[in-house]
N, C-alpha and C positions, 0 to 999 in steps of 0.2 A: 884079259879079265881084270887085272889089277887097275887098269886105266878106267874101266867102267865103275869099279868100286870107288875110286877117287872122285869121279864125277858125281856119283850118287851121294857120297858123303858131303861133297860141296853143296849139292842141291839141298840136302837136308839141313845143313847149317844156314843157308840162305832162307829157307822156309821158316825155320825157328826164329831167325832174326826178324822176319816180317811179322810173325805172330807177336813177338815181344814189342815191336814198335806199334802194332795195331792196338795192343793192350793199353798203351799210354794215352792219356788225354781224358776225354769225357765219356762216361757210360750212362745210358738212361735205361731204366727198367721200370716195369709196372709192378706195384705191390698190391696184391689182391687179398683182402681179409675175408676168409671163409671159416673163421674160428668159431663163430657163434657168439662172440663177445666183442665189445668195442675196444679197439686199440687206442691207447692215449699217448704212448711214447715209443719212438723208434730211433734207435741209435745204430750207426754203421761205421765201422772203422776197418782199415786194412788189418789183416791178421798179424802183421808184424808191429802194429801199434799197440802199446800196452795200456792205452786209455780209451774210453768211449768218447766219441765226438758229440757235438750238440744234438739235441733232440730234433730229428728231421721233420717231425710233425708240427713243431712249434706250439702254437696255442690251438691247433686243430685236433680232431679225433678222426679215426677211421672206423666207421661202423661196420658191422657184419655185412658182407656182400658188397662193400664199397671197394673201389680201386683208385689208386693215385699213382702219378708218374714221379719217379725218383731219379734225379740227375746227380751223379757224383763226378766232381771235377778232379783234375790232377791224379788220375788213376795211374799208378806205377805197377801195381800187383792186382790181378783180377780177383783174388780170394779176399773176401770181406767177412768179418764177424758182424752179425746182426743181433741186437738185443731189443726185445719187444716187451712192453708192459701193458697189461690189460686191466680194464676196470674191475674185474673180479679178483684182482690181486695176483694173478698168475704172471710169471715172467718166463719168457722163452728165449733161448739163444740158438743160433744156427750159424753155419759157415756157408757162404753163398759165392759161387763164381759169377760175378756180375758181368763178365764179358760174354758168358754163354747163355745165361738165363734171360729170356725175354720178359717173362712174368714170373715173379716169385709169389707163390700162393701160400698164405698162412692157413694151416688146417689144424683141427683139434688133435 
């Protein structure tokens, strides 16, 4: 019985290692704006980063019901903080698992 537990524990460690390695690299997600308002600024940074990265929209905007593809390079941690600014003055923040979400939908 103890031998079976040792094998199961070893298999679990290998599985967790594979997930960790898979999380590194590049992640691409879709961002869908369903807020009813135009999004003019989107910042994303790893949760362990104390500063916001560059505006990912650049000089573009994302109107209501529009979607764009977001690629994040050098991913070491799947959990990211998002900061979104809208043309009506609202600012929304959220924590997103970029390794698991296929499409991140902004809702009111």
